[in-house]
C-alpha positions in Angstrom: 39.3 -30.2 -4.1 36.0 -31.6 -5.0 36.7 -34.6 -2.6 37.8 -32.0 -0.1 34.6 -30.2 -0.2 32.7 -33.5 -0.2 34.4 -34.4 3.1 33.8 -31.0 4.8 30.2 -31.1 3.8 29.5 -34.6 5.0 31.2 -33.9 8.5 29.5 -30.5 8.8 26.2 -32.1 7.7 26.9 -34.8 10.2 27.3 -32.9 12.9 24.1 -30.8 12.1 21.9 -34.0 11.8 23.1 -35.5 15.4 23.1 -32.1 17.0 19.2 -31.7 15.7 18.1 -35.2 16.1 16.5 -36.4 19.3 18.8 -39.0 19.9 21.5 -40.7 17.8 19.8 -43.8 17.9 16.6 -42.7 16.1 19.4 -41.1 13.6 20.7 -44.8 12.9 17.3 -46.3 12.9 16.2 -44.0 10.0 19.5 -44.9 8.2 19.2 -48.4 8.5 15.4 -48.3 7.2 16.4 -45.9 4.2 19.2 -47.9 3.1 17.0 -51.1 2.8 14.8 -49.4 0.1 16.1 -49.2 -3.5 18.7 -46.8 -4.4 18.7 -44.3 -7.3 22.4 -45.3 -8.0 25.6 -46.6 -6.4 26.7 -44.2 -3.3 30.2 -43.0 -2.3 31.3 -44.1 0.9 30.4 -41.6 3.7 29.7 -38.7 1.1 26.6 -40.7 -0.6 25.1 -39.0 -3.6 26.6 -35.8 -4.3 26.6 -35.7 -7.9 24.5 -32.8 -8.0 27.0 -30.4 -6.0 28.0 -27.5 -8.3 26.0 -28.6 -11.4 24.1 -26.4 -13.4 20.2 -26.3 -13.4 20.3 -28.0 -17.0 22.5 -30.6 -15.5 20.2 -31.1 -12.4 17.4 -31.4 -14.9 18.9 -34.3 -16.8 20.5 -35.7 -13.8 17.1 -36.2 -12.2 15.6 -37.6 -15.0 18.5 -40.3 -15.3 18.0 -41.1 -11.6 14.3 -41.5 -11.8 13.9 -43.1 -15.3 14.7 -46.6 -14.3 14.4 -46.3 -10.5 11.4 -48.0 -8.9 8.2 -46.0 -7.2 10.5 -45.6 -3.8 14.0 -44.8 -4.1 16.4 -43.1 -1.5 19.1 -40.7 -2.1 21.8 -40.0 0.5 23.6 -36.7 1.2 26.3 -37.0 4.0 23.9 -38.0 6.9 20.7 -36.6 5.2 18.2 -38.8 3.9 15.6 -38.0 1.0 13.3 -40.6 -0.5 12.0 -40.0 -4.0 8.4 -41.2 -4.8 7.3 -41.4 -8.2 4.4 -43.9 -7.9 0.7 -42.8 -7.5 0.1 -45.3 -4.6 3.3 -44.3 -2.7 2.4 -40.5 -3.2 -1.0 -40.9 -2.0 0.6 -42.5 1.1 2.6 -39.3 1.7 0.3 -36.4 0.8 -3.3 -37.8 0.8 -4.0 -37.3 4.3 -3.3 -35.0 6.9 -0.3 -37.1 8.1 2.8 -35.8 6.9 2.0 -32.0 6.8 5.2 -30.5 7.1 7.1 -29.3 4.2 10.6 -30.4 3.8 13.5 -28.2 4.9 14.4 -27.1 1.6 11.3 -24.8 1.8 13.0 -23.0 4.5 15.3 -21.8 1.8 12.5 -19.6 1.1 11.2 -18.2 4.6 12.9 -14.9 4.7 10.7 -14.3 1.5 7.6 -15.9 2.1 7.6 -16.2 5.7 5.5 -18.6 7.0 2.5 -18.3 4.6 0.0 -20.7 3.1 3.0 -22.4 1.4 5.5 -22.7 4.1 3.5 -22.7 7.2 2.5 -26.0 8.8 0.3 -27.3 11.9 -2.3 -25.2 13.6 -1.0 -21.9 12.0 -1.7 -23.5 8.6 -4.9 -25.0 9.1 -6.5 -21.4 10.5 -4.9 -19.5 7.6 -6.3 -22.3 5.1 -9.6 -22.0 6.6 -9.3 -17.9 6.4 -8.3 -17.7 2.8 -10.4 -20.3 1.3 -13.4 -18.2 1.0 -11.5 -15.9 -1.5 -11.5 -18.7 -4.0 -15.2 -19.3 -3.7 -17.3 -19.9 -6.9 -18.8 -16.3 -7.1 -15.8 -14.5 -6.3 -13.7 -16.1 -9.1 -16.4 -15.1 -11.6 -15.6 -11.7 -10.8 -12.1 -12.1 -12.1 -12.9 -12.9 -15.9 -13.4 -9.5 -16.6 -9.9 -8.6 -15.6 -8.5 -11.6 -17.2 -10.0 -10.6 -20.6 -8.7 -7.0 -20.1 -5.2 -8.1 -19.8 -5.6 -10.6 -22.9 -6.7 -7.8 -24.8 -3.3 -6.0 -23.7 -1.3 -9.2 -24.4 -2.7 -9.4 -27.9 -2.4 -5.6 -28.8 1.2 -5.6 -27.5 2.0 -9.0 -29.7 0.2 -7.6 -32.8 1.8 -4.0 -32.5 5.7 -5.2 -32.8 5.9 -9.0 -32.5 4.0 -10.5 -35.7 5.5 -13.1 -38.1 8.8 -13.7 -36.3 10.0 -16.0 -33.5 8.9 -14.5 -30.3 10.1 -15.6 -26.9 6.9 -15.6 -25.2 7.9 -16.1 -21.5 8.2 -12.1 -20.7 4.8 -11.6 -22.6 2.9 -14.1 -20.6 4.6 -13.3 -17.5 3.7 -9.9 -17.7 0.2 -11.1 -18.1 0.0 -13.4 -15.4 1.7 -10.8 -12.9 -1.0 -7.9 -14.0 -3.8 -10.3 -13.4 -2.8 -11.5 -10.0 -1.9 -7.8 -8.8 -4.1 -5.9 -11.1 -7.3 -7.1 -9.2 -7.4 -10.5 -8.2 -6.1 -9.3 -4.7 -8.0 -6.2 -4.3 -11.1 -5.0 -4.7 -12.9 -5.4 -7.9 -14.2 -2.3 -9.5 -11.5 -0.2 -7.9 -9.4 1.0 -11.0 -6.7 3.3 -9.2 -5.2 1.3 -6.5 -1.6 -0.4 -6.8 -3.3 -3.6 -7.4 -6.4 -2.3 -9.2 -4.4 -0.5 -11.7 -3.2 -2.6 -14.6 -0.9 0.3 -15.6 1.0 -0.1 -12.4 2.1 -3.4 -13.6 3.5 -2.4 -16.7 6.2 -0.2 -15.0 9.6 -0.7 -13.8 8.4 -1.4 -10.7 7.0 -4.8 -11.9 9.9 -5.4 -14.0 12.3 -5.0 -10.9 9.9 -7.4 -9.2 10.1 -10.2 -12.0 13.7 -9.6 -12.0 14.0 -10.1 -8.1 11.7 -13.4 -8.2 14.4 -14.9 -10.7 17.5 -14.0 -8.7 15.8 -15.2 -5.5 15.0 -18.3 -7.3 18.5 -18.7 -8.6 19.9 -18.5 -4.9 17.3 -21.2 -3.8 19.0 -23.6 -6.6 22.4 -22.6 -5.8 21.9 -22.9 -2.2 20.5 -26.8 -2.8 23.8 -27.3 -4.9 26.0 -26.2 -2.4 24.8 -28.3 0.8 27.4 -26.7 3.2 25.2 -23.6 2.5 22.1 -25.3 3.9 23.5 -24.5 7.4 22.3 -20.9 8.1 25.5 -19.4 9.4 27.6 -20.8 6.5 24.8 -19.5 4.1 24.9 -16.0 5.6 28.6 -15.7 5.2 28.5 -16.6 1.7 27.8 -14.1 -1.4 24.5 -15.7 -1.9 23.2 -13.8 1.1 23.9 -10.7 -0.8 21.9 -11.5 -3.5 19.0 -12.8 -1.5 19.1 -9.7 0.9 19.0 -7.1 -2.3 16.0 -9.2 -3.9 14.1 -9.6 -0.7 14.3 -5.7 -0.7 12.5 -5.4 -3.8 10.1 -8.0 -3.5 9.0 -6.9 0.1 8.9 -3.3 -1.1 6.5 -4.2 -3.9 4.2 -6.0 -1.7 4.5 -3.6 1.2 3.3 -0.9 -1.4 0.5 -2.9 -2.6 -0.8 -3.7 1.0 -0.4 0.2 2.2 -2.4 1.3 -0.7 -5.1 -0.9 -0.7 -5.4 -0.3 3.0 -5.8 3.4 2.8 -9.9 3.9 3.6 -10.4 0.7 3.9 -14.1 -0.2 5.2 -14.5 -3.1 7.3 -17.4 -5.9 6.3 -18.9 -9.1 7.6 -18.0 -12.3 6.1 -21.2 -13.5 4.9 -21.2 -15.7 1.7 -25.3 -15.7 1.9 -25.5 -11.9 1.2 -24.3 -11.0 -2.6 -23.6 -7.6 -2.2 -21.2 -8.4 0.9 -19.8 -11.4 -1.0 -18.2 -9.1 -3.8 -16.2 -7.7 -1.3 -14.0 -10.9 -0.3 -11.2 -11.0 -2.7 -7.8 -12.2 -0.8 -6.3 -8.9 0.3 -9.5 -7.3 1.3 -10.2 -10.5 3.5 -6.6 -10.5 5.0 -7.0 -6.5 5.8 -10.8 -7.1 7.0 -9.3 -9.6 9.7 -6.4 -7.4 10.7 -8.6 -4.7 11.4 -11.8 -6.4 12.5 -10.5 -9.4 14.4 -6.9 -8.7 14.9 -6.3 -12.3 14.0 -3.5 -11.4 11.6 -1.0 -8.4 11.5 0.8 -6.8 8.4 3.9 -9.1 8.3 1.4 -12.2 8.3 -0.5 -10.2 5.5 2.6 -9.7 3.4 3.6 -13.4 3.9 0.4 -14.6 1.9 0.5 -11.8 -0.5 3.8 -12.5 -1.4 3.1 -16.4 -1.3 -0.1 -15.8 -3.7 1.6 -13.7 -6.2 4.6 -15.9 -6.4 2.7 -19.1 -7.0 0.0 -17.6 -8.9 2.2 -15.4 -11.3 5.5 -17.8 -12.1 3.1 -21.1 -12.0 0.6 -19.8 -14.4 3.2 -18.2 -16.6 4.9 -21.3 -17.4 1.6 -23.2 -18.1 0.6 -20.6 -20.7 4.4 -20.9 -22.1 4.2 -24.6 -22.6 0.5 -24.5 -23.7 1.1 -22.2 -26.4 4.1 -24.3 -27.8 2.2 -27.4 -27.5 -0.7 -25.9 -29.6 1.6 -24.4 -32.0 3.3 -27.8 -32.8 -0.3 -29.4 -33.0 -2.1 -27.4 -35.7 -4.8 -30.0 -36.0 -5.7 -29.7 -32.4 -5.2 -25.9 -32.4 -7.6 -25.5 -35.1 -10.0 -27.9 -33.2 -10.1 -25.7 -30.1 -10.4 -22.7 -32.2 -13.6 -23.8 -33.7 -14.6 -24.9 -30.2 -14.1 -21.0 -29.1 -15.7 -19.8 -32.2 -18.7 -21.9 -31.7 -19.2 -20.8 -27.9 -18.4 -17.2 -28.5 -19.1 -16.6 -32.2 -17.0 -14.9 -34.5 -17.4 -11.5 -33.0 -13.9 -10.6 -31.9 -15.3 -7.9 -29.4 -17.7 -10.9 -27.7 -15.8 -11.4 -24.4 -16.1 -14.8 -22.7 -17.7 -15.2 -19.5 -17.5 -17.6 -16.8 -20.4 -19.8 -18.3 -18.7 -19.9 -21.3 -15.5 -21.3 -20.2 -17.6 -24.4 -18.9 -18.3 -25.4 -22.4 -15.0 -25.5 -23.8 -13.8 -29.0 -23.0 -11.2 -29.5 -25.8 -9.6 -26.4 -24.3 -9.5 -27.6 -20.8 -8.3 -30.8 -22.0 -5.5 -29.3 -23.8 -4.3 -27.3 -20.7 -4.6 -30.2 -18.6 -2.4 -32.5 -20.9 0.1 -29.8 -20.9 0.2 -29.5 -17.1 1.0 -33.2 -17.4 3.8 -33.0 -19.5 5.3 -29.9 -18.0 4.2 -29.1 -14.4 4.9 -25.8 -13.5 6.5 -27.3 -10.1 8.0 -30.4 -11.2 8.8 -31.6 -7.6 7.5 -31.1 -4.4 8.8 -32.4 -1.0 7.4 -33.1 2.5 8.9 -34.3 5.9 7.8 -37.5 7.0 5.9 -37.3 10.6 5.5 -41.3 11.1 6.6 -44.4 9.4 5.3 -45.0 5.9 5.0 -48.8 5.0 5.3 -49.6 1.2 6.0 -52.7 -0.9 9.4 -51.5 -1.3 10.2 -51.4 2.5 9.4 -49.0 5.2 10.1 -45.3 4.8 10.7 -44.2 8.4 9.7 -41.1 10.3 12.2 -38.0 10.1 13.4 -38.1 6.2 12.8 -35.9 3.4 10.5 -36.9 0.7 10.9 -35.8 -2.7 7.9 -36.2 -4.9 8.7 -36.2 -8.7 5.1 -34.9 -10.6 7.3 -34.7 -13.9 8.2 -38.2 -14.0 4.8 -39.1 -12.2 3.1 -37.5 -15.3 5.2 -39.5 -17.7 5.1 -42.8 -16.2 4.0 -45.3 -19.0 2.5 -47.5 -16.8 -0.4 -44.8 -16.5 0.4 -43.0 -19.4 0.9 -44.8 -22.7 3.3 -43.1 -25.1 4.0 -40.6 -22.3 5.8 -37.9 -24.0 3.0 -37.6 -26.5 0.9 -34.6 -26.4 -2.4 -36.3 -26.3 -5.7 -34.3 -24.9 -8.0 -37.4 -25.4 -6.4 -39.0 -22.2 -8.4 -36.6 -20.3 -11.7 -37.2 -21.5 -13.9 -38.8 -18.7 -14.0 -42.4 -20.3 -10.4 -42.7 -20.5 -9.8 -41.5 -17.0 -11.9 -44.5 -15.7 -9.6 -46.7 -13.5 -6.7 -44.3 -13.5 -5.4 -43.9 -9.7 -6.3 -40.4 -8.9 -2.9 -39.7 -7.4 -1.4 -40.5 -11.2 -2.4 -36.7 -12.2 -1.6 -34.0 -9.9 0.0 -31.0 -11.4 -1.4 -28.8 -8.6 -0.6 -31.4 -5.9 -3.5 -33.1 -3.8 -4.3 -34.0 -0.7 -5.2 -31.2 2.1 -2.3 -29.1 0.8 -3.4 -29.0 -2.6 -2.9 -25.5 -4.5 -5.7 -23.4 -3.1 -5.7 -21.2 -6.2 -6.2 -23.8 -9.1 -9.6 -22.8 -10.2 -8.5 -19.4 -10.5 -5.5 -20.5 -12.6 -7.6 -22.4 -14.9 -10.0 -19.8 -15.6 -7.2 -17.3 -16.6 -5.3 -19.5 -18.9 -8.8 -20.0 -20.7 -9.6 -16.6 -20.7 -5.9 -16.2 -22.3 -6.4 -18.8 -25.2 -10.0 -17.3 -25.9 -8.3 -14.2 -26.7 -5.0 -15.4 -28.1 -6.5 -17.9 -30.5 -9.4 -16.0 -31.8 -6.9 -13.3 -33.2 -3.7 -15.3 -34.0 -2.7 -18.8 -35.8 0.1 -20.2 -33.6 3.0 -21.4 -35.8 5.9 -23.7 -33.9 9.4 -22.3 -33.4 10.4 -24.2 -30.2 9.3 -27.8 -30.0 9.9 -30.2 -26.9 12.6 -31.6 -28.7 14.5 -28.0 -29.0 13.9 -27.1 -25.5 17.0 -27.1 -22.8 14.9 -27.7 -19.5 16.3 -26.4 -16.3 15.1 -27.2 -12.7 15.0 -24.8 -9.8 11.6 -24.2 -7.9 10.1 -23.9 -11.3 10.2 -26.2 -14.4 11.8 -23.7 -17.3 13.5 -23.4 -20.4 17.1 -22.2 -20.4 16.3 -20.1 -23.4 12.7 -19.3 -23.1 10.2 -20.4 -25.7 9.4 -19.1 -28.9 6.8 -19.5 -31.2 5.3 -17.3 -34.0 2.2 -15.1 -34.2 0.3 -14.9 -37.4 -3.0 -13.0 -37.8 -6.2 -14.6 -38.7 -7.9 -13.4 -41.4 
């Protein structure tokens, strides 16, 4: 049965590629050049590499690590007539994403199009450039400072929740940090500061059944993404639309879009337009993301309701899930390294003093250098998005051969960050790697948890502030004791890098 499925898949994909290629000649040129590159492992005749068909997320993570562990910096993988080239070397990755050349995302991102549309994550070309230019001011330094009070408020809520019912026992922190992250994103970060009772300005709203339904829908649609990836015949849209996965996707999308539509509608009520003038402090305070989008729609007509929803969906997904994963793994790593945890605690106390009521400011965060290095080291070991992908717009010359135009690039951040050539003892948690003197001479693309180049993560400074605020509140209140360790985690791989059974730690009140 397996070989029948493989054969059918190969035939369907062959027809798909031929019908969608400019010419058969270009297809064979790509195939010839790709097969001259190193190979991840031996191929099956005609079928190529279909080892991932039907395997679980846990098996996919293990198999990907097996493929990349001993592979060179460039290695190809073929699925029927589809050609992928995996990259894990910084020089080669820089060639792929370090310029404006290869800006189009892989076809795999199209699996998310019915959810995210053509937002900043999935769009390309002129639309991406215009949208990036429009949204960049929302992450200006002066805007980010306004979010600190929201972060501090939600940290207090998290601390109170742990203290009330989760002390001195193994606690899976994933749902708790997910709540925290979603509340900070949708509580105020997209809406106007100091507006309490709006759908994105009321933290209380984020702890209702609607937010639970939203997170469950994100989980289901992530499952659909992976299952679709592991069943190549569903890559063809008409076949996917006839599958049971489409029903799950449709139900999830209804929840996700209802959630964001409600947010946009509430924020749009009685909205007052403004001039986008970053030199005016009063006006500057009116420029968070959703305000900017609604203002552009009403005042300039440069964006419509569906396009606003694309960006809100994109930012909520990327900002919520990725930050939650970083909080999860950093908490575990600090619990497992009590000496480092104590040093971070002492640094926080040195900056803020012993009064727990003293809330950190943006300026305080800039003085917490060890905490900054711990977060960076956690992102090295557990990048929330373990693999990103692009579509080559022209040939890329490497020392391993030519990566031709028109192939899918798989950029393995997880394996890049654990490359012993750039990271001695790569599996060891060592924040000192990120000391300025230890970064000298390191290739800038050897560490890219937020991607790099023109399409790097627009919200990375926002995320770092949120994470620092979280640990200022948590470490002043609790000591973290280990339950799960890196060795006990069963890692899975879909859009995000997750642990199959969550991540457990023990919270103990400090004296």
